[in-house]
FIKOLZA-1660 file (N, C-alpha, C; in steps of 0.1 Angstrom, whole numbers, plus 5000, padded with zeros to 4 digits):
% residues 150
   i   px   py   pz ch aa at
   1 6133 4777 2318  A  M  N
   1 6142 4770 2312  A  M CA
   1 6141 4768 2298  A  M  C
   2 6152 4772 2293  A  M  N
   2 6156 4772 2279  A  M CA
   2 6162 4759 2273  A  M  C
   3 6151 4754 2263  A  I  N
   3 6158 4740 2258  A  I CA
   3 6158 4744 2242  A  I  C
   4 6172 4738 2238  A  K  N
   4 6174 4741 2223  A  K CA
   4 6178 4728 2218  A  K  C
   5 6174 4725 2204  A  I  N
   5 6179 4714 2199  A  I CA
   5 6188 4718 2187  A  I  C
   6 6202 4712 2186  A  R  N
   6 6212 4711 2179  A  R CA
   6 6219 4704 2174  A  R  C
   7 6228 4704 2165  A  K  N
   7 6237 4691 2162  A  K CA
   7 6247 4690 2172  A  K  C
   8 6253 4678 2177  A  A  N
   8 6262 4673 2183  A  A CA
   8 6275 4679 2179  A  A  C
   9 6284 4684 2190  A  K  N
   9 6298 4688 2185  A  K CA
   9 6307 4678 2194  A  K  C
  10 6319 4678 2192  A  R  N
  10 6329 4672 2197  A  R CA
  10 6331 4671 2211  A  R  C
  11 6330 4686 2215  A  K  N
  11 6330 4691 2229  A  K CA
  11 6317 4681 2239  A  K  C
  12 6307 4680 2232  A  D  N
  12 6295 4671 2236  A  D CA
  12 6297 4659 2244  A  D  C
  13 6308 4653 2240  A  F  N
  13 6309 4640 2243  A  F CA
  13 6308 4635 2258  A  F  C
  14 6311 4639 2268  A  E  N
  14 6312 4634 2280  A  E CA
  14 6295 4637 2286  A  E  C
  15 6289 4647 2280  A  D  N
  15 6274 4647 2282  A  D CA
  15 6267 4634 2278  A  D  C
  16 6270 4634 2262  A  F  N
  16 6266 4623 2255  A  F CA
  16 6267 4610 2260  A  F  C
  17 6281 4609 2264  A  L  N
  17 6283 4595 2272  A  L CA
  17 6273 4590 2284  A  L  C
  18 6271 4602 2292  A  K  N
  18 6262 4601 2304  A  K CA
  18 6250 4595 2297  A  K  C
  19 6242 4604 2290  A  L  N
  19 6232 4600 2287  A  L CA
  19 6229 4588 2277  A  L  C
  20 6239 4581 2268  A  K  N
  20 6241 4571 2262  A  K CA
  20 6242 4560 2271  A  K  C
  21 6248 4558 2282  A  K  N
  21 6248 4549 2295  A  K CA
  21 6235 4548 2299  A  K  C
  22 6229 4559 2301  A  E  N
  22 6212 4559 2307  A  E CA
  22 6206 4552 2297  A  E  C
  23 6204 4555 2286  A  S  N
  23 6197 4549 2273  A  S CA
  23 6199 4534 2274  A  S  C
  24 6213 4529 2274  A  I  N
  24 6219 4517 2272  A  I CA
  24 6214 4508 2285  A  I  C
  25 6213 4515 2296  A  K  N
  25 6206 4508 2310  A  K CA
  25 6191 4507 2309  A  K  C
  26 6182 4514 2305  A  E  N
  26 6170 4514 2302  A  E CA
  26 6165 4503 2292  A  E  C
  27 6174 4503 2281  A  Y  N
  27 6170 4494 2270  A  Y CA
  27 6174 4482 2274  A  Y  C
  28 6185 4479 2284  A  S  N
  28 6188 4462 2289  A  S CA
  28 6176 4460 2297  A  S  C
  29 6169 4469 2304  A  N  N
  29 6160 4464 2315  A  N CA
  29 6146 4462 2306  A  N  C
  30 6144 4470 2295  A  L  N
  30 6133 4466 2288  A  L CA
  30 6135 4454 2283  A  L  C
  31 6145 4449 2276  A  I  N
  31 6148 4439 2268  A  I CA
  31 6150 4423 2277  A  I  C
  32 6152 4430 2290  A  K  N
  32 6158 4419 2298  A  K CA
  32 6171 4411 2295  A  K  C
  33 6179 4421 2292  A  E  N
  33 6191 4412 2284  A  E CA
  33 6203 4426 2288  A  E  C
  34 6216 4422 2291  A  K  N
  34 6227 4430 2293  A  K CA
  34 6230 4436 2281  A  K  C
  35 6234 4448 2280  A  I  N
  35 6241 4453 2266  A  I CA
  35 6256 4458 2272  A  I  C
  36 6267 4451 2267  A  N  N
  36 6280 4455 2267  A  N CA
  36 6281 4465 2258  A  N  C
  37 6284 4477 2263  A  A  N
  37 6291 4490 2255  A  A CA
  37 6302 4496 2263  A  A  C
  38 6313 4494 2257  A  K  N
  38 6323 4497 2262  A  K CA
  38 6326 4513 2259  A  K  C
  39 6331 4523 2269  A  E  N
  39 6331 4537 2268  A  E CA
  39 6339 4540 2256  A  E  C
  40 6349 4533 2254  A  E  N
  40 6358 4538 2241  A  E CA
  40 6352 4533 2229  A  E  C
  41 6341 4523 2228  A  Q  N
  41 6334 4520 2216  A  Q CA
  41 6325 4532 2215  A  Q  C
  42 6317 4538 2224  A  I  N
  42 6309 4545 2223  A  I CA
  42 6315 4558 2218  A  I  C
  43 6328 4561 2222  A  K  N
  43 6334 4575 2219  A  K CA
  43 6336 4573 2203  A  K  C
  44 6342 4562 2198  A  K  N
  44 6347 4561 2187  A  K CA
  44 6334 4563 2179  A  K  C
  45 6325 4557 2183  A  E  N
  45 6313 4558 2174  A  E CA
  45 6306 4571 2173  A  E  C
  46 6308 4580 2187  A  F  N
  46 6302 4593 2187  A  F CA
  46 6309 4601 2175  A  F  C
  47 6323 4600 2178  A  Y  N
  47 6333 4610 2169  A  Y CA
  47 6332 4605 2155  A  Y  C
  48 6329 4592 2152  A  K  N
  48 6325 4590 2140  A  K CA
  48 6314 4593 2132  A  K  C
  49 6302 4595 2139  A  M  N
  49 6290 4600 2136  A  M CA
  49 6289 4614 2135  A  M  C
  50 6295 4619 2145  A  I  N
  50 6292 4634 2141  A  I CA
  50 6305 4641 2129  A  I  C
  51 6311 4634 2125  A  S  N
  51 6320 4637 2112  A  S CA
  51 6315 4633 2101  A  S  C
  52 6305 4624 2103  A  S  N
  52 6301 4616 2088  A  S CA
  52 6290 4625 2082  A  S  C
  53 6289 4624 2070  A  K  N
  53 6276 4635 2063  A  K CA
  53 6267 4624 2062  A  K  C
  54 6264 4611 2064  A  N  N
  54 6256 4603 2063  A  N CA
  54 6249 4598 2079  A  N  C
  55 6255 4607 2087  A  N  N
  55 6248 4605 2103  A  N CA
  55 6245 4619 2107  A  N  C
  56 6236 4621 2116  A  I  N
  56 6231 4631 2122  A  I CA
  56 6228 4628 2137  A  I  C
  57 6238 4637 2145  A  V  N
  57 6233 4634 2158  A  V CA
  57 6229 4647 2163  A  V  C
  58 6214 4650 2170  A  L  N
  58 6208 4660 2173  A  L CA
  58 6209 4657 2191  A  L  C
  59 6211 4669 2197  A  V  N
  59 6214 4666 2212  A  V CA
  59 6201 4680 2215  A  V  C
  60 6196 4676 2229  A  L  N
  60 6188 4686 2236  A  L CA
  60 6197 4692 2245  A  L  C
  61 6195 4705 2246  A  N  N
  61 6205 4712 2254  A  N CA
  61 6194 4721 2263  A  N  C
  62 6195 4721 2276  A  N  N
  62 6191 4726 2284  A  N CA
  62 6200 4741 2290  A  N  C
  63 6199 4750 2298  A  D  N
  63 6206 4759 2302  A  D CA
  63 6222 4752 2304  A  D  C
  64 6221 4742 2312  A  K  N
  64 6234 4735 2317  A  K CA
  64 6240 4724 2311  A  K  C
  65 6230 4714 2306  A  N  N
  65 6235 4702 2301  A  N CA
  65 6227 4696 2288  A  N  C
  66 6232 4683 2284  A  L  N
  66 6225 4678 2273  A  L CA
  66 6214 4670 2281  A  L  C
  67 6201 4669 2277  A  I  N
  67 6190 4661 2284  A  I CA
  67 6185 4651 2276  A  I  C
  68 6189 4651 2264  A  G  N
  68 6184 4640 2254  A  G CA
  68 6193 4639 2237  A  G  C
  69 6189 4630 2231  A  F  N
  69 6195 4631 2216  A  F CA
  69 6188 4622 2208  A  F  C
  70 6191 4624 2195  A  L  N
  70 6186 4616 2185  A  L CA
  70 6198 4613 2176  A  L  C
  71 6201 4600 2172  A  I  N
  71 6211 4594 2164  A  I CA
  71 6202 4591 2152  A  I  C
  72 6204 4597 2140  A  G  N
  72 6200 4592 2126  A  G CA
  72 6209 4591 2118  A  G  C
  73 6205 4585 2106  A  S  N
  73 6213 4580 2091  A  S CA
  73 6208 4585 2083  A  S  C
  74 6214 4587 2072  A  I  N
  74 6209 4590 2058  A  I CA
  74 6211 4579 2048  A  I  C
  75 6203 4572 2045  A  I  N
  75 6204 4559 2036  A  I CA
  75 6204 4564 2022  A  I  C
  76 6213 4563 2013  A  K  N
  76 6212 4568 1997  A  K CA
  76 6216 4552 1990  A  K  C
  77 6208 4545 1983  A  N  N
  77 6215 4536 1974  A  N CA
  77 6204 4534 1963  A  N  C
  78 6207 4525 1955  A  I  N
  78 6198 4519 1943  A  I CA
  78 6185 4517 1948  A  I  C
  79 6184 4510 1959  A  W  N
  79 6169 4507 1963  A  W CA
  79 6162 4518 1972  A  W  C
  80 6167 4528 1977  A  Q  N
  80 6161 4537 1985  A  Q CA
  80 6167 4549 1990  A  Q  C
  81 6159 4561 1991  A  N  N
  81 6168 4575 1998  A  N CA
  81 6158 4575 2009  A  N  C
  82 6166 4572 2023  A  S  N
  82 6157 4575 2033  A  S CA
  82 6163 4578 2046  A  S  C
  83 6159 4585 2054  A  G  N
  83 6167 4587 2067  A  G CA
  83 6160 4575 2076  A  G  C
  84 6168 4573 2084  A  Y  N
  84 6164 4561 2095  A  Y CA
  84 6171 4567 2109  A  Y  C
  85 6158 4565 2119  A  I  N
  85 6164 4571 2132  A  I CA
  85 6166 4558 2139  A  I  C
  86 6182 4558 2144  A  D  N
  86 6187 4548 2152  A  D CA
  86 6184 4548 2166  A  D  C
  87 6185 4558 2171  A  D  N
  87 6181 4560 2187  A  D CA
  87 6176 4574 2191  A  D  C
  88 6166 4576 2200  A  V  N
  88 6161 4586 2207  A  V CA
  88 6160 4584 2221  A  V  C
  89 6167 4595 2229  A  F  N
  89 6166 4592 2242  A  F CA
  89 6162 4607 2249  A  F  C
  90 6157 4607 2259  A  V  N
  90 6155 4619 2267  A  V CA
  90 6156 4614 2281  A  V  C
  91 6162 4621 2290  A  L  N
  91 6162 4618 2304  A  L CA
  91 6149 4617 2308  A  L  C
  92 6145 4608 2320  A  K  N
  92 6132 4604 2325  A  K CA
  92 6126 4617 2332  A  K  C
  93 6132 4625 2337  A  K  N
  93 6125 4637 2347  A  K CA
  93 6121 4645 2335  A  K  C
  94 6127 4645 2320  A  F  N
  94 6120 4658 2312  A  F CA
  94 6112 4651 2302  A  F  C
  95 6110 4638 2303  A  R  N
  95 6098 4634 2294  A  R CA
  95 6083 4638 2296  A  R  C
  96 6075 4634 2286  A  K  N
  96 6063 4643 2287  A  K CA
  96 6061 4657 2282  A  K  C
  97 6073 4661 2279  A  N  N
  97 6072 4673 2274  A  N CA
  97 6075 4677 2257  A  N  C
  98 6069 4668 2251  A  R  N
  98 6071 4666 2235  A  R CA
  98 6086 4667 2232  A  R  C
  99 6098 4665 2240  A  L  N
  99 6109 4667 2236  A  L CA
  99 6115 4658 2226  A  L  C
 100 6111 4647 2228  A  A  N
 100 6114 4635 2219  A  A CA
 100 6110 4639 2205  A  A  C
 101 6096 4640 2203  A  S  N
 101 6089 4643 2193  A  S CA
 101 6094 4658 2186  A  S  C
 102 6100 4667 2191  A  N  N
 102 6109 4679 2188  A  N CA
 102 6118 4674 2182  A  N  C
 103 6127 4664 2186  A  L  N
 103 6139 4659 2181  A  L CA
 103 6136 4650 2165  A  L  C
 104 6127 4644 2169  A  I  N
 104 6123 4636 2157  A  I CA
 104 6118 4645 2145  A  I  C
 105 6109 4657 2150  A  K  N
 105 6105 4666 2137  A  K CA
 105 6118 4674 2134  A  K  C
 106 6127 4676 2142  A  E  N
 106 6139 4685 2137  A  E CA
 106 6148 4678 2124  A  E  C
 107 6147 4662 2128  A  F  N
 107 6155 4652 2119  A  F CA
 107 6147 4654 2108  A  F  C
 108 6138 4652 2108  A  I  N
 108 6126 4651 2096  A  I CA
 108 6129 4665 2087  A  I  C
 109 6130 4674 2095  A  K  N
 109 6132 4687 2087  A  K CA
 109 6146 4689 2079  A  K  C
 110 6156 4682 2087  A  I  N
 110 6168 4681 2077  A  I CA
 110 6166 4671 2067  A  I  C
 111 6161 4662 2070  A  L  N
 111 6157 4651 2057  A  L CA
 111 6153 4660 2047  A  L  C
 112 6139 4668 2051  A  K  N
 112 6134 4673 2039  A  K CA
 112 6144 4684 2030  A  K  C
 113 6150 4691 2040  A  V  N
 113 6162 4700 2030  A  V CA
 113 6170 4692 2022  A  V  C
 114 6174 4679 2025  A  K  N
 114 6183 4671 2019  A  K CA
 114 6176 4664 2007  A  K  C
 115 6161 4666 2006  A  G  N
 115 6153 4660 1994  A  G CA
 115 6151 4643 1997  A  G  C
 116 6150 4642 2008  A  I  N
 116 6148 4629 2012  A  I CA
 116 6131 4628 2016  A  I  C
 117 6124 4619 2013  A  K  N
 117 6111 4619 2013  A  K CA
 117 6106 4608 2024  A  K  C
 118 6112 4599 2030  A  K  N
 118 6112 4589 2037  A  K CA
 118 6116 4588 2051  A  K  C
 119 6110 4584 2061  A  C  N
 119 6120 4583 2073  A  C CA
 119 6114 4571 2082  A  C  C
 120 6124 4563 2083  A  R  N
 120 6120 4551 2089  A  R CA
 120 6128 4548 2101  A  R  C
 121 6121 4539 2111  A  L  N
 121 6127 4536 2121  A  L CA
 121 6124 4520 2125  A  L  C
 122 6131 4517 2135  A  G  N
 122 6127 4505 2142  A  G CA
 122 6128 4507 2158  A  G  C
 123 6114 4501 2161  A  A  N
 123 6111 4501 2178  A  A CA
 123 6109 4487 2183  A  A  C
 124 6114 4483 2194  A  N  N
 124 6111 4473 2202  A  N CA
 124 6095 4472 2203  A  N  C
 125 6089 4460 2203  A  I  N
 125 6077 4461 2205  A  I CA
 125 6073 4461 2218  A  I  C
 126 6081 4458 2229  A  K  N
 126 6080 4459 2244  A  K CA
 126 6077 4476 2247  A  K  C
 127 6084 4482 2238  A  N  N
 127 6086 4497 2241  A  N CA
 127 6072 4506 2238  A  N  C
 128 6064 4505 2249  A  K  N
 128 6047 4509 2243  A  K CA
 128 6048 4524 2242  A  K  C
 129 6057 4533 2250  A  N  N
 129 6053 4544 2251  A  N CA
 129 6064 4550 2236  A  N  C
 130 6075 4541 2231  A  A  N
 130 6079 4547 2222  A  A CA
 130 6068 4544 2210  A  A  C
 131 6062 4533 2210  A  L  N
 131 6053 4528 2198  A  L CA
 131 6042 4541 2196  A  L  C
 132 6037 4543 2209  A  K  N
 132 6027 4554 2210  A  K CA
 132 6032 4567 2201  A  K  C
 133 6044 4568 2208  A  L  N
 133 6049 4584 2203  A  L CA
 133 6050 4582 2187  A  L  C
 134 6057 4571 2182  A  Y  N
 134 6059 4571 2167  A  Y CA
 134 6046 4571 2159  A  Y  C
 135 6038 4564 2164  A  K  N
 135 6020 4563 2156  A  K CA
 135 6015 4576 2157  A  K  C
 136 6017 4584 2168  A  K  N
 136 6014 4598 2172  A  K CA
 136 6017 4607 2161  A  K  C
 137 6031 4605 2156  A  L  N
 137 6037 4613 2147  A  L CA
 137 6037 4609 2132  A  L  C
 138 6029 4600 2131  A  G  N
 138 6022 4594 2117  A  G CA
 138 6031 4582 2112  A  G  C
 139 6041 4577 2118  A  F  N
 139 6049 4566 2115  A  F CA
 139 6036 4553 2115  A  F  C
 140 6037 4544 2104  A  K  N
 140 6030 4535 2101  A  K CA
 140 6037 4518 2106  A  K  C
 141 6032 4508 2109  A  I  N
 141 6039 4497 2110  A  I CA
 141 6039 4492 2095  A  I  C
 142 6051 4488 2092  A  V  N
 142 6053 4481 2078  A  V CA
 142 6062 4469 2081  A  V  C
 143 6061 4458 2080  A  R  N
 143 6066 4444 2082  A  R CA
 143 6076 4446 2092  A  R  C
 144 6074 4450 2105  A  Y  N
 144 6083 4452 2118  A  Y CA
 144 6093 4463 2114  A  Y  C
 145 6089 4475 2107  A  E  N
 145 6096 4486 2107  A  E CA
 145 6085 4494 2103  A  E  C
 146 6087 4507 2108  A  M  N
 146 6078 4519 2108  A  M CA
 146 6083 4530 2098  A  M  C
 147 6074 4535 2087  A  D  N
 147 6075 4546 2078  A  D CA
 147 6073 4557 2081  A  D  C
 148 6074 4567 2078  A  L  N
 148 6070 4580 2077  A  L CA
 148 6071 4587 2063  A  L  C
 149 6058 4589 2053  A  K  N
 149 6063 4598 2043  A  K CA
 149 6066 4614 2043  A  K  C
 150 6075 4617 2041  A  I  N
 150 6078 4631 2042  A  I CA
 150 6079 4641 2031  A  I  C
% end
């Protein structure tokens, strides 16, 4: 099976929606709280993100479908120039294959090309697997946020 990472396109929305719903379901279970995200809201955000120069949506594509995604932002203001990882998700049956790591590394490559030297993210303290992954990639806990100098 060939897996590729690429930027999301408009035609990816239906597959992305399935992944996003699964991501929301898993996160809701983790935090023991229901998250109400309407399909129309997800669609509006998806199209806005893929057409914005300050957002990056990467997708993992196997031979047939999307199996994961990363949503990232570029923040440039007087206080900081950094990338921010908003969301990373890989379908359960494809985990443990370094796919989330590869998505994050690809995002970092994009940041480097844009001259950005720091990547940040937030992680729920209950998400032990995510915390382990981020630490393994070099992120450090800094005041409830994690930074990676790149």
